[in-house]
N, CA, C and O atoms as a GROMACS GRO file, in nm:
protein
  568
    1UNK      N    1  12.769   6.687   6.502
    1UNK     CA    2  12.641   6.727   6.523
    1UNK      C    3  12.558   6.629   6.630
    1UNK      O    4  12.490   6.684   6.717
    2UNK      N    5  12.562   6.517   6.624
    2UNK     CA    6  12.531   6.425   6.743
    2UNK      C    7  12.561   6.503   6.847
    2UNK      O    8  12.468   6.570   6.892
    3UNK      N    9  12.665   6.512   6.896
    3UNK     CA   10  12.732   6.541   7.046
    3UNK      C   11  12.674   6.683   7.072
    3UNK      O   12  12.687   6.725   7.187
    4UNK      N   13  12.607   6.768   6.977
    4UNK     CA   14  12.562   6.877   7.040
    4UNK      C   15  12.407   6.861   7.130
    4UNK      O   16  12.363   6.920   7.228
    5UNK      N   17  12.363   6.771   7.058
    5UNK     CA   18  12.263   6.747   7.107
    5UNK      C   19  12.214   6.686   7.243
    5UNK      O   20  12.108   6.715   7.298
    6UNK      N   21  12.280   6.625   7.274
    6UNK     CA   22  12.268   6.566   7.396
    6UNK      C   23  12.368   6.664   7.511
    6UNK      O   24  12.345   6.675   7.631
    7UNK      N   25  12.445   6.708   7.459
    7UNK     CA   26  12.488   6.825   7.533
    7UNK      C   27  12.402   6.959   7.552
    7UNK      O   28  12.412   7.031   7.652
    8UNK      N   29  12.320   6.982   7.449
    8UNK     CA   30  12.247   7.069   7.467
    8UNK      C   31  12.125   7.063   7.553
    8UNK      O   32  12.069   7.166   7.592
    9UNK      N   33  12.084   6.943   7.583
    9UNK     CA   34  11.968   6.873   7.623
    9UNK      C   35  12.006   6.896   7.765
    9UNK      O   36  11.923   6.953   7.836
   10UNK      N   37  12.116   6.860   7.814
   10UNK     CA   38  12.188   6.877   7.943
   10UNK      C   39  12.205   6.998   7.991
   10UNK      O   40  12.171   7.034   8.103
   11UNK      N   41  12.260   7.068   7.903
   11UNK     CA   42  12.259   7.230   7.961
   11UNK      C   43  12.103   7.259   7.987
   11UNK      O   44  12.070   7.313   8.092
   12UNK      N   45  11.993   7.218   7.876
   12UNK     CA   46  11.869   7.287   7.917
   12UNK      C   47  11.839   7.227   8.046
   12UNK      O   48  11.777   7.305   8.118
   13UNK      N   49  11.863   7.111   8.099
   13UNK     CA   50  11.822   7.070   8.238
   13UNK      C   51  11.889   7.114   8.336
   13UNK      O   52  11.839   7.095   8.447
   14UNK      N   53  11.988   7.168   8.332
   14UNK     CA   54  12.086   7.243   8.422
   14UNK      C   55  12.052   7.403   8.450
   14UNK      O   56  12.094   7.462   8.549
   15UNK      N   57  11.976   7.458   8.356
   15UNK     CA   58  11.917   7.596   8.361
   15UNK      C   59  11.842   7.609   8.489
   15UNK      O   60  11.893   7.683   8.572
   16UNK      N   61  11.725   7.546   8.521
   16UNK     CA   62  11.655   7.580   8.624
   16UNK      C   63  11.738   7.551   8.761
   16UNK      O   64  11.695   7.592   8.869
   17UNK      N   65  11.840   7.489   8.752
   17UNK     CA   66  11.930   7.457   8.898
   17UNK      C   67  12.021   7.598   8.917
   17UNK      O   68  12.035   7.645   9.030
   18UNK      N   69  12.076   7.656   8.810
   18UNK     CA   70  12.138   7.793   8.792
   18UNK      C   71  12.067   7.905   8.834
   18UNK      O   72  12.126   8.011   8.853
   19UNK      N   73  11.961   7.894   8.849
   19UNK     CA   74  11.859   8.001   8.854
   19UNK      C   75  11.853   8.014   9.030
   19UNK      O   76  11.846   8.121   9.091
   20UNK      N   77  11.857   7.901   9.082
   20UNK     CA   78  11.832   7.909   9.231
   20UNK      C   79  11.975   7.954   9.291
   20UNK      O   80  12.078   7.955   9.224
   21UNK      N   81  11.966   7.990   9.427
   21UNK     CA   82  12.054   7.983   9.503
   21UNK      C   83  12.069   7.916   9.649
   21UNK      O   84  11.962   7.889   9.703
   22UNK      N   85  12.184   7.884   9.719
   22UNK     CA   86  12.174   7.810   9.828
   22UNK      C   87  12.144   7.915   9.941
   22UNK      O   88  12.185   8.031   9.944
   23UNK      N   89  12.072   7.857  10.022
   23UNK     CA   90  12.027   7.938  10.130
   23UNK      C   91  12.162   7.992  10.232
   23UNK      O   92  12.257   7.916  10.248
   24UNK      N   93  12.160   8.117  10.290
   24UNK     CA   94  12.242   8.130  10.362
   24UNK      C   95  12.264   8.049  10.496
   24UNK      O   96  12.165   7.983  10.525
   25UNK      N   97  12.361   8.039  10.578
   25UNK     CA   98  12.388   7.966  10.665
   25UNK      C   99  12.279   8.020  10.778
   25UNK      O  100  12.192   7.939  10.811
   26UNK      N  101  12.278   8.123  10.827
   26UNK     CA  102  12.180   8.179  10.916
   26UNK      C  103  12.045   8.134  10.906
   26UNK      O  104  11.970   8.097  10.997
   27UNK      N  105  12.018   8.146  10.754
   27UNK     CA  106  11.865   8.085  10.724
   27UNK      C  107  11.864   7.909  10.765
   27UNK      O  108  11.783   7.851  10.838
   28UNK      N  109  11.954   7.867  10.709
   28UNK     CA  110  11.983   7.706  10.716
   28UNK      C  111  11.941   7.682  10.875
   28UNK      O  112  11.858   7.593  10.892
   29UNK      N  113  11.981   7.742  10.977
   29UNK     CA  114  11.970   7.724  11.089
   29UNK      C  115  11.823   7.743  11.155
   29UNK      O  116  11.780   7.685  11.255
   30UNK      N  117  11.764   7.827  11.082
   30UNK     CA  118  11.622   7.865  11.121
   30UNK      C  119  11.520   7.750  11.064
   30UNK      O  120  11.407   7.735  11.110
   31UNK      N  121  11.570   7.678  10.968
   31UNK     CA  122  11.468   7.580  10.891
   31UNK      C  123  11.504   7.434  10.897
   31UNK      O  124  11.613   7.387  10.864
   32UNK      N  125  11.393   7.363  10.947
   32UNK     CA  126  11.231   7.378  10.894
   32UNK      C  127  11.184   7.490  11.040
   32UNK      O  128  11.234   7.488  11.153
   33UNK      N  129  11.079   7.576  10.990
   33UNK     CA  130  11.027   7.634  11.046
   33UNK      C  131  10.958   7.595  11.183
   33UNK      O  132  10.875   7.506  11.167
   34UNK      N  133  10.970   7.634  11.300
   34UNK     CA  134  10.914   7.584  11.396
   34UNK      C  135  10.744   7.624  11.360
   34UNK      O  136  10.707   7.715  11.286
   35UNK      N  137  10.652   7.524  11.438
   35UNK     CA  138  10.552   7.523  11.426
   35UNK      C  139  10.464   7.700  11.452
   35UNK      O  140  10.368   7.752  11.396
   36UNK      N  141  10.530   7.733  11.532
   36UNK     CA  142  10.456   7.885  11.590
   36UNK      C  143  10.517   7.977  11.464
   36UNK      O  144  10.441   8.070  11.436
   37UNK      N  145  10.607   7.973  11.402
   37UNK     CA  146  10.663   8.046  11.318
   37UNK      C  147  10.599   8.015  11.175
   37UNK      O  148  10.584   8.110  11.099
   38UNK      N  149  10.566   7.909  11.141
   38UNK     CA  150  10.501   7.887  11.024
   38UNK      C  151  10.347   7.929  11.023
   38UNK      O  152  10.284   7.960  10.921
   39UNK      N  153  10.278   7.921  11.198
   39UNK     CA  154  10.156   7.989  11.180
   39UNK      C  155  10.172   8.138  11.157
   39UNK      O  156  10.100   8.195  11.074
   40UNK      N  157  10.260   8.201  11.225
   40UNK     CA  158  10.247   8.339  11.192
   40UNK      C  159  10.285   8.396  11.067
   40UNK      O  160  10.259   8.511  11.032
   41UNK      N  161  10.360   8.296  10.991
   41UNK     CA  162  10.373   8.320  10.830
   41UNK      C  163  10.238   8.317  10.754
   41UNK      O  164  10.179   8.404  10.688
   42UNK      N  165  10.204   8.174  10.791
   42UNK     CA  166  10.066   8.154  10.714
   42UNK      C  167   9.943   8.248  10.724
   42UNK      O  168   9.857   8.266  10.638
   43UNK      N  169   9.955   8.313  10.866
   43UNK     CA  170   9.836   8.396  10.881
   43UNK      C  171   9.895   8.558  10.859
   43UNK      O  172   9.822   8.652  10.830
   44UNK      N  173  10.013   8.564  10.874
   44UNK     CA  174  10.054   8.723  10.829
   44UNK      C  175  10.130   8.762  10.706
   44UNK      O  176  10.120   8.871  10.651
   45UNK      N  177  10.216   8.652  10.662
   45UNK     CA  178  10.276   8.689  10.541
   45UNK      C  179  10.238   8.627  10.427
   45UNK      O  180  10.222   8.704  10.332
   46UNK      N  181  10.215   8.494  10.404
   46UNK     CA  182  10.170   8.446  10.308
   46UNK      C  183  10.040   8.512  10.218
   46UNK      O  184  10.004   8.451  10.117
   47UNK      N  185   9.995   8.594  10.244
   47UNK     CA  186   9.874   8.640  10.194
   47UNK      C  187   9.908   8.721  10.061
   47UNK      O  188   9.840   8.730   9.958
   48UNK      N  189  10.040   8.781  10.094
   48UNK     CA  190  10.113   8.856   9.981
   48UNK      C  191  10.251   8.779   9.932
   48UNK      O  192  10.306   8.818   9.829
   49UNK      N  193  10.298   8.685   9.997
   49UNK     CA  194  10.407   8.622   9.959
   49UNK      C  195  10.388   8.476   9.928
   49UNK      O  196  10.463   8.392   9.978
   50UNK      N  197  10.293   8.444   9.848
   50UNK     CA  198  10.306   8.303   9.822
   50UNK      C  199  10.172   8.263   9.830
   50UNK      O  200  10.166   8.148   9.786
   51UNK      N  201  10.037   8.313   9.874
   51UNK     CA  202   9.905   8.227   9.844
   51UNK      C  203   9.864   8.244   9.699
   51UNK      O  204   9.912   8.315   9.611
   52UNK      N  205   9.765   8.163   9.697
   52UNK     CA  206   9.708   8.148   9.570
   52UNK      C  207   9.574   8.211   9.572
   52UNK      O  208   9.477   8.163   9.629
   53UNK      N  209   9.576   8.321   9.507
   53UNK     CA  210   9.417   8.383   9.496
   53UNK      C  211   9.375   8.398   9.396
   53UNK      O  212   9.445   8.460   9.315
   54UNK      N  213   9.251   8.353   9.358
   54UNK     CA  214   9.176   8.358   9.237
   54UNK      C  215   9.264   8.264   9.145
   54UNK      O  216   9.251   8.274   9.023
   55UNK      N  217   9.340   8.185   9.190
   55UNK     CA  218   9.400   8.083   9.083
   55UNK      C  219   9.540   8.160   9.059
   55UNK      O  220   9.613   8.094   8.985
   56UNK      N  221   9.589   8.270   9.098
   56UNK     CA  222   9.703   8.322   9.089
   56UNK      C  223   9.783   8.354   9.183
   56UNK      O  224   9.741   8.438   9.262
   57UNK      N  225   9.904   8.306   9.202
   57UNK     CA  226   9.981   8.297   9.296
   57UNK      C  227  10.036   8.456   9.340
   57UNK      O  228  10.085   8.528   9.254
   58UNK      N  229  10.025   8.492   9.453
   58UNK     CA  230  10.069   8.609   9.508
   58UNK      C  231  10.218   8.638   9.546
   58UNK      O  232  10.267   8.603   9.653
   59UNK      N  233  10.284   8.705   9.448
   59UNK     CA  234  10.452   8.685   9.504
   59UNK      C  235  10.494   8.852   9.505
   59UNK      O  236  10.506   8.918   9.402
   60UNK      N  237  10.505   8.884   9.586
   60UNK     CA  238  10.538   9.034   9.594
   60UNK      C  239  10.711   9.032   9.635
   60UNK      O  240  10.755   8.963   9.727
   61UNK      N  241  10.787   9.111   9.558
   61UNK     CA  242  10.929   9.118   9.578
   61UNK      C  243  11.005   8.986   9.554
   61UNK      O  244  11.112   8.958   9.608
   62UNK      N  245  10.943   8.915   9.477
   62UNK     CA  246  10.991   8.768   9.434
   62UNK      C  247  11.002   8.692   9.572
   62UNK      O  248  11.104   8.624   9.583
   63UNK      N  249  10.914   8.692   9.681
   63UNK     CA  250  10.950   8.617   9.792
   63UNK      C  251  10.840   8.548   9.802
   63UNK      O  252  10.729   8.600   9.801
   64UNK      N  253  10.863   8.410   9.813
   64UNK     CA  254  10.782   8.298   9.858
   64UNK      C  255  10.772   8.255   9.987
   64UNK      O  256  10.854   8.165  10.006
   65UNK      N  257  10.693   8.287  10.105
   65UNK     CA  258  10.687   8.222  10.237
   65UNK      C  259  10.614   8.107  10.272
   65UNK      O  260  10.617   8.069  10.389
   66UNK      N  261  10.534   8.031  10.167
   66UNK     CA  262  10.450   7.941  10.169
   66UNK      C  263  10.484   7.840  10.196
   66UNK      O  264  10.401   7.771  10.256
   67UNK      N  265  10.637   7.771  10.162
   67UNK     CA  266  10.678   7.670  10.243
   67UNK      C  267  10.808   7.660  10.266
   67UNK      O  268  10.868   7.744  10.199
   68UNK      N  269  10.896   7.579  10.348
   68UNK     CA  270  11.031   7.621  10.392
   68UNK      C  271  11.117   7.599  10.251
   68UNK      O  272  11.217   7.670  10.250
   69UNK      N  273  11.102   7.522  10.138
   69UNK     CA  274  11.161   7.522  10.029
   69UNK      C  275  11.171   7.639   9.977
   69UNK      O  276  11.280   7.682   9.938
   70UNK      N  277  11.063   7.706   9.969
   70UNK     CA  278  11.000   7.816   9.878
   70UNK      C  279  11.090   7.945   9.970
   70UNK      O  280  11.145   8.037   9.910
   71UNK      N  281  11.092   7.933  10.100
   71UNK     CA  282  11.172   8.007  10.158
   71UNK      C  283  11.318   8.004  10.126
   71UNK      O  284  11.381   8.098  10.079
   72UNK      N  285  11.362   7.889  10.155
   72UNK     CA  286  11.529   7.848  10.120
   72UNK      C  287  11.543   7.909   9.972
   72UNK      O  288  11.658   7.950   9.954
   73UNK      N  289  11.475   7.923   9.884
   73UNK     CA  290  11.505   7.936   9.728
   73UNK      C  291  11.483   8.067   9.701
   73UNK      O  292  11.526   8.107   9.592
   74UNK      N  293  11.405   8.175   9.800
   74UNK     CA  294  11.360   8.311   9.758
   74UNK      C  295  11.401   8.409   9.859
   74UNK      O  296  11.392   8.530   9.837
   75UNK      N  297  11.439   8.368   9.952
   75UNK     CA  298  11.482   8.466  10.075
   75UNK      C  299  11.646   8.476  10.051
   75UNK      O  300  11.723   8.385  10.081
   76UNK      N  301  11.678   8.574  10.004
   76UNK     CA  302  11.829   8.609   9.985
   76UNK      C  303  11.907   8.628  10.096
   76UNK      O  304  12.020   8.582  10.110
   77UNK      N  305  11.818   8.731  10.216
   77UNK     CA  306  11.887   8.772  10.316
   77UNK      C  307  11.800   8.747  10.420
   77UNK      O  308  11.693   8.807  10.412
   78UNK      N  309  11.821   8.667  10.526
   78UNK     CA  310  11.759   8.632  10.663
   78UNK      C  311  11.758   8.769  10.730
   78UNK      O  312  11.653   8.814  10.777
   79UNK      N  313  11.881   8.842  10.736
   79UNK     CA  314  11.891   8.990  10.807
   79UNK      C  315  11.762   9.087  10.769
   79UNK      O  316  11.693   9.158  10.843
   80UNK      N  317  11.754   9.064  10.620
   80UNK     CA  318  11.649   9.181  10.598
   80UNK      C  319  11.513   9.166  10.649
   80UNK      O  320  11.441   9.256  10.690
   81UNK      N  321  11.484   9.027  10.641
   81UNK     CA  322  11.357   8.964  10.715
   81UNK      C  323  11.342   9.042  10.862
   81UNK      O  324  11.243   9.104  10.900
   82UNK      N  325  11.444   9.028  10.920
   82UNK     CA  326  11.448   9.076  11.069
   82UNK      C  327  11.455   9.242  11.087
   82UNK      O  328  11.401   9.300  11.182
   83UNK      N  329  11.521   9.301  10.993
   83UNK     CA  330  11.483   9.455  10.978
   83UNK      C  331  11.353   9.492  10.957
   83UNK      O  332  11.291   9.576  11.023
   84UNK      N  333  11.304   9.415  10.843
   84UNK     CA  334  11.162   9.432  10.825
   84UNK      C  335  11.072   9.408  10.955
   84UNK      O  336  10.994   9.499  10.982
   85UNK      N  337  11.073   9.320  11.022
   85UNK     CA  338  11.014   9.302  11.163
   85UNK      C  339  11.019   9.427  11.267
   85UNK      O  340  10.930   9.485  11.328
   86UNK      N  341  11.169   9.446  11.262
   86UNK     CA  342  11.192   9.527  11.354
   86UNK      C  343  11.123   9.685  11.324
   86UNK      O  344  11.095   9.762  11.415
   87UNK      N  345  11.104   9.714  11.182
   87UNK     CA  346  11.078   9.860  11.144
   87UNK      C  347  10.910   9.824  11.139
   87UNK      O  348  10.837   9.913  11.095
   88UNK      N  349  10.864   9.732  11.171
   88UNK     CA  350  10.690   9.713  11.101
   88UNK      C  351  10.707   9.740  10.993
   88UNK      O  352  10.634   9.835  10.964
   89UNK      N  353  10.775   9.702  10.898
   89UNK     CA  354  10.767   9.722  10.750
   89UNK      C  355  10.633   9.638  10.725
   89UNK      O  356  10.532   9.681  10.671
   90UNK      N  357  10.656   9.504  10.777
   90UNK     CA  358  10.560   9.399  10.747
   90UNK      C  359  10.522   9.353  10.890
   90UNK      O  360  10.598   9.332  10.984
   91UNK      N  361  10.372   9.340  10.886
   91UNK     CA  362  10.287   9.337  10.814
   91UNK      C  363  10.238   9.480  10.817
   91UNK      O  364  10.166   9.503  10.720
   92UNK      N  365  10.255   9.580  10.896
   92UNK     CA  366  10.175   9.728  10.892
   92UNK      C  367  10.207   9.817  10.788
   92UNK      O  368  10.135   9.916  10.776
   93UNK      N  369  10.303   9.800  10.711
   93UNK     CA  370  10.298   9.894  10.572
   93UNK      C  371  10.312   9.788  10.452
   93UNK      O  372  10.405   9.795  10.371
   94UNK      N  373  10.221   9.699  10.447
   94UNK     CA  374  10.244   9.599  10.332
   94UNK      C  375  10.130   9.664  10.224
   94UNK      O  376  10.036   9.740  10.245
   95UNK      N  377  10.175   9.606  10.106
   95UNK     CA  378  10.120   9.668   9.978
   95UNK      C  379  10.083   9.536   9.899
   95UNK      O  380  10.158   9.446   9.860
   96UNK      N  381   9.925   9.554   9.887
   96UNK     CA  382   9.877   9.417   9.808
   96UNK      C  383   9.931   9.439   9.665
   96UNK      O  384   9.973   9.550   9.632
   97UNK      N  385   9.931   9.350   9.593
   97UNK     CA  386   9.990   9.314   9.452
   97UNK      C  387   9.843   9.413   9.363
   97UNK      O  388   9.726   9.419   9.402
   98UNK      N  389   9.886   9.460   9.273
   98UNK     CA  390   9.818   9.557   9.178
   98UNK      C  391   9.688   9.495   9.166
   98UNK      O  392   9.589   9.564   9.190
   99UNK      N  393   9.674   9.368   9.130
   99UNK     CA  394   9.580   9.310   9.092
   99UNK      C  395   9.496   9.301   9.202
   99UNK      O  396   9.378   9.292   9.166
  100UNK      N  397   9.518   9.302   9.363
  100UNK     CA  398   9.440   9.305   9.453
  100UNK      C  399   9.395   9.452   9.521
  100UNK      O  400   9.296   9.464   9.594
  101UNK      N  401   9.469   9.540   9.491
  101UNK     CA  402   9.443   9.671   9.556
  101UNK      C  403   9.299   9.714   9.566
  101UNK      O  404   9.243   9.757   9.667
  102UNK      N  405   9.251   9.698   9.453
  102UNK     CA  406   9.122   9.771   9.434
  102UNK      C  407   9.024   9.673   9.484
  102UNK      O  408   8.908   9.697   9.449
  103UNK      N  409   9.043   9.561   9.564
  103UNK     CA  410   8.923   9.455   9.624
  103UNK      C  411   8.913   9.510   9.756
  103UNK      O  412   9.010   9.540   9.825
  104UNK      N  413   8.815   9.520   9.783
  104UNK     CA  414   8.764   9.560   9.924
  104UNK      C  415   8.789   9.467   9.999
  104UNK      O  416   8.848   9.500  10.102
  105UNK      N  417   8.757   9.320   9.981
  105UNK     CA  418   8.758   9.206  10.072
  105UNK      C  419   8.880   9.176  10.104
  105UNK      O  420   8.906   9.123  10.213
  106UNK      N  421   8.987   9.210  10.002
  106UNK     CA  422   9.157   9.188  10.052
  106UNK      C  423   9.213   9.297  10.132
  106UNK      O  424   9.313   9.281  10.201
  107UNK      N  425   9.136   9.432  10.120
  107UNK     CA  426   9.162   9.535  10.204
  107UNK      C  427   9.134   9.508  10.376
  107UNK      O  428   9.198   9.534  10.478
  108UNK      N  429   9.018   9.448  10.349
  108UNK     CA  430   8.953   9.416  10.487
  108UNK      C  431   9.047   9.305  10.555
  108UNK      O  432   9.095   9.321  10.667
  109UNK      N  433   9.064   9.215  10.492
  109UNK     CA  434   9.161   9.096  10.526
  109UNK      C  435   9.290   9.157  10.568
  109UNK      O  436   9.349   9.117  10.669
  110UNK      N  437   9.333   9.249  10.495
  110UNK     CA  438   9.459   9.300  10.528
  110UNK      C  439   9.458   9.377  10.660
  110UNK      O  440   9.558   9.377  10.733
  111UNK      N  441   9.350   9.440  10.690
  111UNK     CA  442   9.344   9.509  10.809
  111UNK      C  443   9.337   9.419  10.911
  111UNK      O  444   9.415   9.430  11.006
  112UNK      N  445   9.239   9.313  10.907
  112UNK     CA  446   9.230   9.203  10.997
  112UNK      C  447   9.372   9.144  11.067
  112UNK      O  448   9.401   9.122  11.184
  113UNK      N  449   9.451   9.126  10.931
  113UNK     CA  450   9.581   9.072  10.946
  113UNK      C  451   9.661   9.139  11.046
  113UNK      O  452   9.710   9.090  11.148
  114UNK      N  453   9.667   9.259  11.002
  114UNK     CA  454   9.756   9.365  11.073
  114UNK      C  455   9.710   9.350  11.246
  114UNK      O  456   9.798   9.330  11.330
  115UNK      N  457   9.572   9.362  11.283
  115UNK     CA  458   9.512   9.368  11.391
  115UNK      C  459   9.536   9.232  11.470
  115UNK      O  460   9.556   9.238  11.592
  116UNK      N  461   9.533   9.104  11.404
  116UNK     CA  462   9.580   9.002  11.472
  116UNK      C  463   9.714   8.994  11.502
  116UNK      O  464   9.744   8.942  11.610
  117UNK      N  465   9.813   9.040  11.422
  117UNK     CA  466   9.944   9.034  11.433
  117UNK      C  467   9.999   9.119  11.539
  117UNK      O  468  10.109   9.090  11.586
  118UNK      N  469   9.920   9.245  11.592
  118UNK     CA  470   9.938   9.293  11.711
  118UNK      C  471   9.876   9.220  11.824
  118UNK      O  472   9.934   9.212  11.932
  119UNK      N  473   9.773   9.174  11.806
  119UNK     CA  474   9.676   9.122  11.927
  119UNK      C  475   9.759   8.995  11.954
  119UNK      O  476   9.781   8.988  12.075
  120UNK      N  477   9.806   8.909  11.896
  120UNK     CA  478   9.876   8.784  11.932
  120UNK      C  479  10.048   8.809  11.991
  120UNK      O  480  10.106   8.728  12.063
  121UNK      N  481  10.099   8.918  11.951
  121UNK     CA  482  10.212   8.946  11.983
  121UNK      C  483  10.322   8.897  11.888
  121UNK      O  484  10.439   8.888  11.925
  122UNK      N  485  10.290   8.873  11.792
  122UNK     CA  486  10.362   8.806  11.684
  122UNK      C  487  10.517   8.848  11.630
  122UNK      O  488  10.605   8.782  11.574
  123UNK      N  489  10.508   8.997  11.677
  123UNK     CA  490  10.636   9.045  11.610
  123UNK      C  491  10.733   9.012  11.743
  123UNK      O  492  10.852   8.986  11.720
  124UNK      N  493  10.692   9.012  11.861
  124UNK     CA  494  10.792   8.951  11.967
  124UNK      C  495  10.831   8.779  11.962
  124UNK      O  496  10.923   8.726  12.023
  125UNK      N  497  10.754   8.727  11.892
  125UNK     CA  498  10.751   8.552  11.870
  125UNK      C  499  10.867   8.562  11.771
  125UNK      O  500  10.972   8.500  11.787
  126UNK      N  501  10.841   8.650  11.661
  126UNK     CA  502  10.931   8.650  11.541
  126UNK      C  503  11.083   8.701  11.564
  126UNK      O  504  11.180   8.657  11.501
  127UNK      N  505  11.088   8.794  11.659
  127UNK     CA  506  11.219   8.867  11.694
  127UNK      C  507  11.300   8.753  11.793
  127UNK      O  508  11.422   8.738  11.798
  128UNK      N  509  11.219   8.692  11.854
  128UNK     CA  510  11.270   8.572  11.964
  128UNK      C  511  11.342   8.468  11.841
  128UNK      O  512  11.458   8.431  11.851
  129UNK      N  513  11.270   8.436  11.747
  129UNK     CA  514  11.327   8.314  11.673
  129UNK      C  515  11.431   8.384  11.590
  129UNK      O  516  11.512   8.315  11.528
  130UNK      N  517  11.436   8.526  11.582
  130UNK     CA  518  11.564   8.588  11.484
  130UNK      C  519  11.673   8.649  11.562
  130UNK      O  520  11.743   8.744  11.525
  131UNK      N  521  11.681   8.585  11.679
  131UNK     CA  522  11.760   8.680  11.800
  131UNK      C  523  11.887   8.651  11.755
  131UNK      O  524  11.966   8.743  11.775
  132UNK      N  525  11.939   8.542  11.695
  132UNK     CA  526  12.086   8.538  11.652
  132UNK      C  527  12.126   8.577  11.518
  132UNK      O  528  12.232   8.548  11.463
  133UNK      N  529  12.003   8.666  11.459
  133UNK     CA  530  12.054   8.708  11.339
  133UNK      C  531  12.054   8.861  11.308
  133UNK      O  532  11.974   8.948  11.343
  134UNK      N  533  12.170   8.870  11.230
  134UNK     CA  534  12.227   9.057  11.246
  134UNK      C  535  12.105   9.109  11.156
  134UNK      O  536  12.072   9.030  11.068
  135UNK      N  537  12.036   9.224  11.164
  135UNK     CA  538  11.953   9.292  11.096
  135UNK      C  539  12.033   9.368  10.984
  135UNK      O  540  12.133   9.438  10.999
  136UNK      N  541  11.972   9.342  10.875
  136UNK     CA  542  12.018   9.425  10.784
  136UNK      C  543  11.979   9.529  10.719
  136UNK      O  544  11.866   9.517  10.673
  137UNK      N  545  12.036   9.637  10.696
  137UNK     CA  546  11.998   9.777  10.639
  137UNK      C  547  12.055   9.807  10.510
  137UNK      O  548  12.137   9.729  10.463
  138UNK      N  549  12.022   9.910  10.446
  138UNK     CA  550  12.106   9.943  10.326
  138UNK      C  551  12.023   9.897  10.190
  138UNK      O  552  11.900   9.888  10.185
  139UNK      N  553  12.124   9.866  10.070
  139UNK     CA  554  12.047   9.845   9.973
  139UNK      C  555  12.022   9.670   9.979
  139UNK      O  556  12.057   9.605  10.077
  140UNK      N  557  11.970   9.622   9.883
  140UNK     CA  558  11.910   9.494   9.885
  140UNK      C  559  12.034   9.430   9.787
  140UNK      O  560  12.094   9.490   9.698
  141UNK      N  561  12.056   9.276   9.838
  141UNK     CA  562  12.154   9.222   9.756
  141UNK      C  563  12.089   9.154   9.648
  141UNK      O  564  11.993   9.078   9.663
  142UNK      N  565  12.152   9.186   9.526
  142UNK     CA  566  12.104   9.109   9.394
  142UNK      C  567  12.158   8.976   9.379
  142UNK      O  568  12.128   8.908   9.282
   0.00000   0.00000   0.00000
C-alpha cells in the first residue's frame, strides 16, 4: 500500500507530459520565429489562436500561436499551416469563436486584420518563410 501512493503520485506528475507531442523536425527548423513572422502571427493569427479576450483565451482548432512554445506544443503539422496560407484559408476565411461571432467590434477587427494582411504582403512573407516545407492536404493527423 505504501508503494502505491508514491507510484501513483509519480504517474500523475507524468500525465501532463504524456499529453504533449514533440514538434516535427520541419517545425523545429522554423523556431524560434523570426521577428517578422512573429509580427504577422501577432497581428493576423493570434486573435483566433491564442489571444486572451475578455479574460478568456481564444483557441480555434486547439491551435495556440501566441508563443514559440505554444506553437511547438499545439501545431501538429507545419505543412498544413503552409496549405492554409496557400489557399488563403487563413486569415481570409477565419471563423471567430462562438462567443465572439456576435460581437460587432470583433467582426470589424477581423475585417481590418484581413485588409492589413493583404496590404502588407504578409502571405508572400509567410510563404518565403515556409519555402522548404511541403504543403499538407487531405485529412488532418490526429
